[in-house]
FIKOLZA-1660 file (N, C-alpha, C; in steps of 0.1 Angstrom, whole numbers, plus 5000, padded with zeros to 4 digits):
% residues 178
   i   px   py   pz ch aa at
   1 5009 4988 5000  A  M  N
   1 5000 5001 5000  A  M CA
   1 5009 5013 5000  A  M  C
   2 5005 5022 4993  A  S  N
   2 5013 5035 4991  A  S CA
   2 5010 5045 5002  A  S  C
   3 5020 5053 5006  A  L  N
   3 5017 5064 5014  A  L CA
   3 5009 5075 5008  A  L  C
   4 5011 5077 4996  A  L  N
   4 5004 5088 4988  A  L CA
   4 4991 5082 4982  A  L  C
   5 4980 5087 4986  A  L  N
   5 4968 5082 4980  A  L CA
   5 4963 5091 4968  A  L  C
   6 4966 5104 4968  A  R  N
   6 4963 5113 4957  A  R CA
   6 4971 5125 4957  A  R  C
   7 4977 5128 4946  A  R  N
   7 4986 5139 4945  A  R CA
   7 4977 5152 4941  A  R  C
   8 4978 5162 4950  A  Y  N
   8 4969 5174 4948  A  Y CA
   8 4973 5181 4934  A  Y  C
   9 4986 5182 4931  A  S  N
   9 4990 5188 4919  A  S CA
   9 4986 5181 4906  A  S  C
  10 4982 5168 4907  A  S  N
  10 4978 5161 4895  A  S CA
  10 4962 5160 4893  A  S  C
  11 4956 5167 4903  A  T  N
  11 4940 5166 4903  A  T CA
  11 4936 5180 4898  A  T  C
  12 4928 5180 4887  A  A  N
  12 4923 5193 4881  A  A CA
  12 4912 5198 4890  A  A  C
  13 4912 5212 4893  A  P  N
  13 4902 5218 4901  A  P CA
  13 4888 5218 4893  A  P  C
  14 4878 5218 4901  A  E  N
  14 4864 5218 4895  A  E CA
  14 4858 5231 4899  A  E  C
  15 4849 5238 4890  A  P  N
  15 4843 5251 4893  A  P CA
  15 4832 5248 4904  A  P  C
  16 4831 5258 4913  A  W  N
  16 4820 5257 4924  A  W CA
  16 4807 5258 4917  A  W  C
  17 4797 5252 4923  A  G  N
  17 4783 5253 4918  A  G CA
  17 4778 5266 4915  A  G  C
  18 4783 5277 4923  A  N  N
  18 4779 5290 4920  A  N CA
  18 4788 5298 4911  A  N  C
  19 4798 5292 4906  A  G  N
  19 4807 5298 4896  A  G CA
  19 4817 5308 4902  A  G  C
  20 4817 5310 4915  A  A  N
  20 4826 5320 4920  A  A CA
  20 4839 5315 4925  A  A  C
  21 4843 5304 4922  A  G  N
  21 4857 5298 4924  A  G CA
  21 4859 5284 4919  A  G  C
  22 4868 5278 4924  A  A  N
  22 4872 5264 4921  A  A CA
  22 4876 5256 4934  A  A  C
  23 4874 5243 4933  A  T  N
  23 4879 5234 4943  A  T CA
  23 4886 5221 4938  A  T  C
  24 4895 5216 4944  A  T  N
  24 4901 5203 4940  A  T CA
  24 4897 5192 4948  A  T  C
  25 4890 5183 4943  A  E  N
  25 4884 5172 4951  A  E CA
  25 4895 5161 4953  A  E  C
  26 4897 5158 4965  A  L  N
  26 4907 5148 4969  A  L CA
  26 4900 5133 4972  A  L  C
  27 4888 5134 4977  A  V  N
  27 4880 5122 4979  A  V CA
  27 4866 5125 4975  A  V  C
  28 4860 5118 4966  A  S  N
  28 4845 5119 4963  A  S CA
  28 4837 5111 4973  A  S  C
  29 4824 5115 4973  A  F  N
  29 4815 5107 4981  A  F CA
  29 4816 5092 4978  A  F  C
  30 4817 5088 4965  A  E  N
  30 4817 5074 4961  A  E CA
  30 4831 5068 4967  A  E  C
  31 4842 5075 4965  A  D  N
  31 4855 5070 4968  A  D CA
  31 4857 5069 4983  A  D  C
  32 4850 5076 4991  A  S  N
  32 4851 5075 5005  A  S CA
  32 4849 5062 5011  A  S  C
  33 4840 5054 5004  A  A  N
  33 4837 5041 5008  A  A CA
  33 4849 5032 5008  A  A  C
  34 4858 5034 4999  A  K  N
  34 4870 5027 4998  A  K CA
  34 4880 5029 5009  A  K  C
  35 4879 5041 5016  A  L  N
  35 4888 5045 5026  A  L CA
  35 4883 5043 5040  A  L  C
  36 4870 5042 5041  A  S  N
  36 4863 5041 5054  A  S CA
  36 4858 5028 5057  A  S  C
  37 4856 5026 5071  A  P  N
  37 4849 5013 5076  A  P CA
  37 4834 5015 5071  A  P  C
  38 4827 5004 5070  A  S  N
  38 4813 5004 5066  A  S CA
  38 4804 5012 5075  A  S  C
  39 4809 5015 5087  A  S  N
  39 4801 5022 5097  A  S CA
  39 4801 5038 5095  A  S  C
  40 4808 5042 5084  A  A  N
  40 4810 5057 5083  A  A CA
  40 4800 5061 5072  A  A  C
  41 4794 5074 5074  A  K  N
  41 4786 5079 5065  A  K CA
  41 4795 5084 5053  A  K  C
  42 4790 5084 5040  A  P  N
  42 4797 5089 5029  A  P CA
  42 4802 5104 5031  A  P  C
  43 4814 5107 5027  A  W  N
  43 4820 5119 5029  A  W CA
  43 4828 5124 5016  A  W  C
  44 4830 5137 5015  A  R  N
  44 4838 5142 5004  A  R CA
  44 4848 5152 5010  A  R  C
  45 4861 5151 5005  A  L  N
  45 4871 5161 5009  A  L CA
  45 4877 5167 4998  A  L  C
  46 4878 5181 5000  A  S  N
  46 4884 5189 4989  A  S CA
  46 4892 5201 4995  A  S  C
  47 4900 5208 4986  A  V  N
  47 4907 5219 4990  A  V CA
  47 4902 5231 4980  A  V  C
  48 4899 5242 4986  A  A  N
  48 4893 5253 4978  A  A CA
  48 4904 5264 4979  A  A  C
  49 4905 5272 4968  A  R  N
  49 4913 5284 4968  A  R CA
  49 4903 5295 4970  A  R  C
  50 4906 5303 4981  A  L  N
  50 4898 5314 4985  A  L CA
  50 4904 5326 4979  A  L  C
  51 4898 5334 4970  A  Q  N
  51 4903 5346 4964  A  Q CA
  51 4897 5359 4968  A  Q  C
  52 4883 5357 4971  A  Q  N
  52 4876 5370 4974  A  Q CA
  52 4864 5366 4982  A  Q  C
  53 4857 5375 4989  A  P  N
  53 4845 5373 4995  A  P CA
  53 4835 5368 4985  A  P  C
  54 4826 5358 4989  A  T  N
  54 4816 5353 4980  A  T CA
  54 4807 5344 4987  A  T  C
  55 4794 5342 4982  A  P  N
  55 4785 5332 4989  A  P CA
  55 4789 5317 4986  A  P  C
  56 4785 5309 4995  A  F  N
  56 4787 5294 4993  A  F CA
  56 4775 5289 4985  A  F  C
  57 4778 5278 4978  A  S  N
  57 4766 5271 4972  A  S CA
  57 4759 5263 4983  A  S  C
  58 4746 5263 4981  A  A  N
  58 4737 5255 4990  A  A CA
  58 4738 5240 4986  A  A  C
  59 4739 5231 4997  A  L  N
  59 4741 5217 4994  A  L CA
  59 4731 5210 5004  A  L  C
  60 4720 5206 5001  A  S  N
  60 4710 5199 5010  A  S CA
  60 4716 5187 5015  A  S  C
  61 4711 5183 5028  A  N  N
  61 4715 5170 5033  A  N CA
  61 4729 5168 5035  A  N  C
  62 4737 5178 5036  A  V  N
  62 4752 5177 5038  A  V CA
  62 4756 5186 5050  A  V  C
  63 4764 5180 5058  A  R  N
  63 4770 5187 5070  A  R CA
  63 4784 5191 5064  A  R  C
  64 4788 5204 5065  A  R  N
  64 4801 5209 5060  A  R CA
  64 4809 5213 5071  A  R  C
  65 4823 5210 5070  A  T  N
  65 4833 5214 5079  A  T CA
  65 4843 5222 5071  A  T  C
  66 4846 5234 5075  A  F  N
  66 4855 5244 5068  A  F CA
  66 4867 5247 5077  A  F  C
  67 4879 5244 5071  A  M  N
  67 4892 5248 5078  A  M CA
  67 4901 5257 5069  A  M  C
  68 4902 5270 5073  A  P  N
  68 4912 5278 5065  A  P CA
  68 4926 5274 5067  A  P  C
  69 4934 5275 5056  A  I  N
  69 4949 5272 5056  A  I CA
  69 4956 5283 5048  A  I  C
  70 4968 5287 5054  A  G  N
  70 4975 5296 5046  A  G CA
  70 4978 5309 5053  A  G  C
  71 4977 5309 5067  A  G  N
  71 4981 5320 5074  A  G CA
  71 4971 5331 5076  A  G  C
  72 4959 5329 5072  A  N  N
  72 4948 5339 5072  A  N CA
  72 4937 5335 5082  A  N  C
  73 4932 5344 5089  A  T  N
  73 4919 5344 5096  A  T CA
  73 4908 5348 5086  A  T  C
  74 4898 5341 5085  A  V  N
  74 4887 5345 5075  A  V CA
  74 4874 5346 5084  A  V  C
  75 4864 5353 5078  A  M  N
  75 4852 5354 5084  A  M CA
  75 4841 5348 5075  A  M  C
  76 4833 5339 5082  A  L  N
  76 4822 5334 5075  A  L CA
  76 4809 5340 5081  A  L  C
  77 4799 5343 5073  A  T  N
  77 4787 5347 5078  A  T CA
  77 4777 5336 5075  A  T  C
  78 4771 5330 5086  A  I  N
  78 4763 5318 5085  A  I CA
  78 4749 5323 5091  A  I  C
  79 4739 5322 5082  A  N  N
  79 4725 5326 5086  A  N CA
  79 4725 5339 5093  A  N  C
  80 4733 5349 5088  A  G  N
  80 4733 5363 5093  A  G CA
  80 4742 5366 5104  A  G  C
  81 4749 5355 5110  A  I  N
  81 4759 5356 5122  A  I CA
  81 4773 5355 5116  A  I  C
  82 4781 5365 5119  A  T  N
  82 4796 5364 5114  A  T CA
  82 4804 5357 5124  A  T  C
  83 4812 5348 5119  A  H  N
  83 4820 5339 5127  A  H CA
  83 4835 5342 5123  A  H  C
  84 4844 5345 5132  A  V  N
  84 4859 5346 5129  A  V CA
  84 4864 5331 5129  A  V  C
  85 4872 5327 5119  A  V  N
  85 4877 5314 5118  A  V CA
  85 4892 5315 5115  A  V  C
  86 4899 5313 5126  A  P  N
  86 4915 5313 5124  A  P CA
  86 4920 5302 5116  A  P  C
  87 4932 5303 5111  A  E  N
  87 4938 5293 5103  A  E CA
  87 4939 5279 5112  A  E  C
  88 4936 5269 5106  A  T  N
  88 4936 5255 5111  A  T CA
  88 4924 5252 5121  A  T  C
  89 4916 5261 5124  A  Q  N
  89 4904 5260 5132  A  Q CA
  89 4893 5256 5122  A  Q  C
  90 4883 5248 5128  A  T  N
  90 4872 5243 5119  A  T CA
  90 4860 5250 5123  A  T  C
  91 4850 5251 5114  A  I  N
  91 4837 5256 5117  A  I CA
  91 4827 5246 5109  A  I  C
  92 4816 5241 5116  A  D  N
  92 4807 5233 5110  A  D CA
  92 4794 5240 5107  A  D  C
  93 4787 5236 5097  A  F  N
  93 4774 5242 5093  A  F CA
  93 4767 5232 5084  A  F  C
  94 4755 5234 5083  A  Q  N
  94 4746 5226 5074  A  Q CA
  94 4747 5232 5059  A  Q  C
  95 4746 5222 5050  A  G  N
  95 4748 5226 5036  A  G CA
  95 4737 5235 5031  A  G  C
  96 4725 5235 5037  A  D  N
  96 4715 5244 5032  A  D CA
  96 4714 5257 5040  A  D  C
  97 4724 5259 5050  A  D  N
  97 4725 5272 5056  A  D CA
  97 4730 5283 5046  A  D  C
  98 4726 5295 5049  A  R  N
  98 4730 5307 5041  A  R CA
  98 4744 5311 5045  A  R  C
  99 4754 5307 5038  A  V  N
  99 4768 5310 5042  A  V CA
  99 4776 5318 5032  A  V  C
 100 4784 5327 5036  A  S  N
 100 4792 5335 5027  A  S CA
 100 4806 5337 5034  A  S  C
 101 4816 5337 5025  A  L  N
 101 4828 5341 5030  A  L CA
 101 4829 5357 5030  A  L  C
 102 4828 5363 5041  A  S  N
 102 4825 5378 5043  A  S CA
 102 4837 5386 5044  A  S  C
 103 4848 5380 5049  A  H  N
 103 4860 5388 5049  A  H CA
 103 4872 5378 5047  A  H  C
 104 4882 5383 5039  A  L  N
 104 4894 5375 5035  A  L CA
 104 4905 5386 5035  A  L  C
 105 4915 5385 5045  A  G  N
 105 4925 5395 5044  A  G CA
 105 4935 5394 5032  A  G  C
 106 4937 5380 5028  A  A  N
 106 4945 5379 5016  A  A CA
 106 4940 5365 5010  A  A  C
 107 4943 5362 4998  A  P  N
 107 4939 5348 4992  A  P CA
 107 4946 5338 5001  A  P  C
 108 4938 5326 5002  A  C  N
 108 4944 5315 5010  A  C CA
 108 4936 5302 5005  A  C  C
 109 4937 5292 5012  A  F  N
 109 4930 5279 5009  A  F CA
 109 4921 5275 5021  A  F  C
 110 4913 5265 5018  A  A  N
 110 4904 5259 5028  A  A CA
 110 4903 5245 5025  A  A  C
 111 4905 5236 5035  A  V  N
 111 4902 5222 5035  A  V CA
 111 4886 5221 5039  A  V  C
 112 4879 5213 5031  A  N  N
 112 4864 5212 5033  A  N CA
 112 4861 5197 5033  A  N  C
 113 4854 5194 5044  A  L  N
 113 4848 5180 5046  A  L CA
 113 4833 5182 5044  A  L  C
 114 4827 5173 5036  A  M  N
 114 4812 5173 5034  A  M CA
 114 4808 5159 5038  A  M  C
 115 4798 5158 5046  A  V  N
 115 4793 5144 5051  A  V CA
 115 4778 5144 5047  A  V  C
 116 4774 5134 5040  A  K  N
 116 4759 5131 5037  A  K CA
 116 4752 5129 5050  A  K  C
 117 4742 5136 5054  A  Q  N
 117 4735 5134 5066  A  Q CA
 117 4723 5125 5066  A  Q  C
 118 4718 5122 5053  A  N  N
 118 4706 5113 5052  A  N CA
 118 4711 5099 5050  A  N  C
 119 4724 5095 5053  A  A  N
 119 4728 5082 5053  A  A CA
 119 4731 5076 5067  A  A  C
 120 4729 5063 5069  A  P  N
 120 4732 5058 5082  A  P CA
 120 4747 5058 5085  A  P  C
 121 4751 5057 5098  A  G  N
 121 4765 5055 5101  A  G CA
 121 4770 5067 5110  A  G  C
 122 4783 5064 5113  A  R  N
 122 4790 5075 5121  A  R CA
 122 4795 5086 5112  A  R  C
 123 4795 5098 5118  A  T  N
 123 4799 5110 5110  A  T CA
 123 4813 5113 5111  A  T  C
 124 4821 5112 5101  A  P  N
 124 4835 5116 5101  A  P CA
 124 4836 5132 5105  A  P  C
 125 4848 5134 5111  A  M  N
 125 4851 5149 5113  A  M CA
 125 4864 5153 5109  A  M  C
 126 4867 5166 5107  A  L  N
 126 4878 5172 5102  A  L CA
 126 4886 5178 5115  A  L  C
 127 4899 5174 5116  A  V  N
 127 4907 5179 5128  A  V CA
 127 4920 5182 5122  A  V  C
 128 4926 5193 5129  A  F  N
 128 4940 5197 5126  A  F CA
 128 4948 5189 5136  A  F  C
 129 4960 5184 5132  A  T  N
 129 4968 5176 5141  A  T CA
 129 4982 5176 5136  A  T  C
 130 4992 5174 5147  A  D  N
 130 5005 5171 5144  A  D CA
 130 5008 5156 5140  A  D  C
 131 4999 5147 5144  A  E  N
 131 5001 5133 5141  A  E CA
 131 4986 5127 5140  A  E  C
 132 4983 5121 5129  A  P  N
 132 4971 5116 5128  A  P CA
 132 4966 5105 5138  A  P  C
 133 4955 5106 5143  A  H  N
 133 4951 5096 5155  A  H CA
 133 4948 5082 5148  A  H  C
 134 4948 5072 5157  A  D  N
 134 4945 5059 5150  A  D CA
 134 4930 5058 5145  A  D  C
 135 4922 5068 5148  A  R  N
 135 4908 5067 5142  A  R CA
 135 4908 5075 5128  A  R  C
 136 4920 5081 5124  A  A  N
 136 4921 5088 5111  A  A CA
 136 4919 5078 5099  A  A  C
 137 4911 5082 5089  A  I  N
 137 4909 5074 5078  A  I CA
 137 4915 5080 5065  A  I  C
 138 4919 5094 5066  A  A  N
 138 4925 5100 5055  A  A CA
 138 4933 5112 5061  A  A  C
 139 4944 5117 5055  A  A  N
 139 4951 5129 5060  A  A CA
 139 4955 5138 5048  A  A  C
 140 4953 5150 5050  A  V  N
 140 4959 5160 5040  A  V CA
 140 4971 5166 5045  A  V  C
 141 4982 5166 5037  A  A  N
 141 4994 5172 5042  A  A CA
 141 4993 5187 5041  A  A  C
 142 4996 5194 5052  A  L  N
 142 4995 5209 5052  A  L CA
 142 5009 5215 5050  A  L  C
 143 5020 5207 5048  A  A  N
 143 5033 5211 5045  A  A CA
 143 5040 5200 5037  A  A  C
 144 5050 5204 5030  A  N  N
 144 5058 5194 5023  A  N CA
 144 5065 5184 5032  A  N  C
 145 5067 5172 5026  A  G  N
 145 5075 5161 5034  A  G CA
 145 5081 5153 5023  A  G  C
 146 5086 5142 5029  A  S  N
 146 5093 5131 5020  A  S CA
 146 5083 5123 5013  A  S  C
 147 5083 5126 5000  A  G  N
 147 5073 5118 4991  A  G CA
 147 5060 5124 4990  A  G  C
 148 5058 5136 4996  A  F  N
 148 5044 5142 4993  A  F CA
 148 5046 5157 4995  A  F  C
 149 5036 5165 4988  A  T  N
 149 5037 5179 4990  A  T CA
 149 5024 5184 4997  A  T  C
 150 5024 5196 4999  A  R  N
 150 5013 5203 5005  A  R CA
 150 4999 5200 4998  A  R  C
 151 4989 5195 5006  A  F  N
 151 4976 5192 5001  A  F CA
 151 4974 5179 4995  A  F  C
 152 4985 5171 4994  A  D  N
 152 4984 5157 4989  A  D CA
 152 4977 5149 5000  A  D  C
 153 4969 5139 4995  A  L  N
 153 4962 5131 5004  A  L CA
 153 4970 5118 5007  A  L  C
 154 4972 5115 5020  A  V  N
 154 4981 5104 5024  A  V CA
 154 4974 5094 5032  A  V  C
 155 4979 5082 5033  A  N  N
 155 4974 5071 5042  A  N CA
 155 4978 5073 5056  A  N  C
 156 4969 5077 5066  A  P  N
 156 4975 5079 5079  A  P CA
 156 4979 5067 5086  A  P  C
 157 4975 5055 5082  A  A  N
 157 4980 5042 5088  A  A CA
 157 4996 5041 5085  A  A  C
 158 5000 5045 5073  A  L  N
 158 5013 5043 5070  A  L CA
 158 5022 5054 5078  A  L  C
 159 5015 5067 5079  A  L  N
 159 5022 5077 5087  A  L CA
 159 5025 5072 5101  A  L  C
 160 5015 5066 5108  A  R  N
 160 5016 5060 5121  A  R CA
 160 5026 5048 5122  A  R  C
 161 5028 5041 5111  A  S  N
 161 5036 5030 5111  A  S CA
 161 5051 5034 5109  A  S  C
 162 5054 5047 5108  A  G  N
 162 5068 5051 5108  A  G CA
 162 5073 5053 5094  A  G  C
 163 5065 5055 5084  A  A  N
 163 5069 5057 5071  A  A CA
 163 5077 5070 5071  A  A  C
 164 5088 5070 5062  A  K  N
 164 5097 5080 5063  A  K CA
 164 5091 5094 5058  A  K  C
 165 5093 5104 5066  A  R  N
 165 5087 5118 5063  A  R CA
 165 5097 5128 5069  A  R  C
 166 5097 5138 5063  A  S  N
 166 5105 5150 5069  A  S CA
 166 5097 5163 5067  A  S  C
 167 5102 5173 5074  A  G  N
 167 5094 5185 5074  A  G CA
 167 5085 5187 5085  A  G  C
 168 5078 5198 5086  A  P  N
 168 5068 5199 5097  A  P CA
 168 5057 5189 5097  A  P  C
 169 5053 5185 5108  A  N  N
 169 5040 5176 5108  A  N CA
 169 5028 5184 5110  A  N  C
 170 5021 5187 5100  A  R  N
 170 5009 5194 5100  A  R CA
 170 4999 5188 5091  A  R  C
 171 4987 5183 5097  A  W  N
 171 4977 5175 5088  A  W CA
 171 4963 5180 5092  A  W  C
 172 4956 5179 5081  A  A  N
 172 4941 5179 5083  A  A CA
 172 4937 5165 5081  A  A  C
 173 4932 5159 5092  A  A  N
 173 4928 5145 5092  A  A CA
 173 4912 5143 5093  A  A  C
 174 4908 5134 5085  A  V  N
 174 4895 5129 5086  A  V CA
 174 4894 5118 5095  A  V  C
 175 4887 5118 5106  A  Q  N
 175 4887 5107 5116  A  Q CA
 175 4872 5105 5121  A  Q  C
 176 4871 5093 5125  A  L  N
 176 4857 5089 5131  A  L CA
 176 4857 5092 5145  A  L  C
 177 4846 5095 5151  A  P  N
 177 4846 5097 5165  A  P CA
 177 4849 5085 5173  A  P  C
 178 4853 5087 5186  A  G  N
 178 4857 5077 5193  A  G CA
 178 4847 5070 5201  A  G  C
% end
């Protein structure tokens, strides 16, 4: 089994549903079943480039988790309430909430986890970590390392088993609740 599951630089970005930007999908809802135990709800993992304030697309029956990356604190307005979201912190909201990126000091990225809510099973969560936990089912590199670059999707089990890596240990991990 390979440490690298998907190379970010080899994956073409897709336009947002509202046409205001693009995202690079690392794991589709369908592919999440290959990475997850059968007890997990379907999930999707992507990296978006944030260029300017803009509304988010509505996605019914999806719980969304948003984590800004790149040194910026951003502000999201969710159903009329503004939330400050510092780098590597997460905020959860429902896909049919009214959400907009209301302030962006400079362009940056965001790691996004979307989980289908109308499916049975446990709900995966997105966490920032220095070392993926044993409940992690996927990890996004937030810094370059040996054999992977920023935003590559890696196998957390191989990271835990001592696979060779160098550089800072910064990960956005998808994991199941304990």
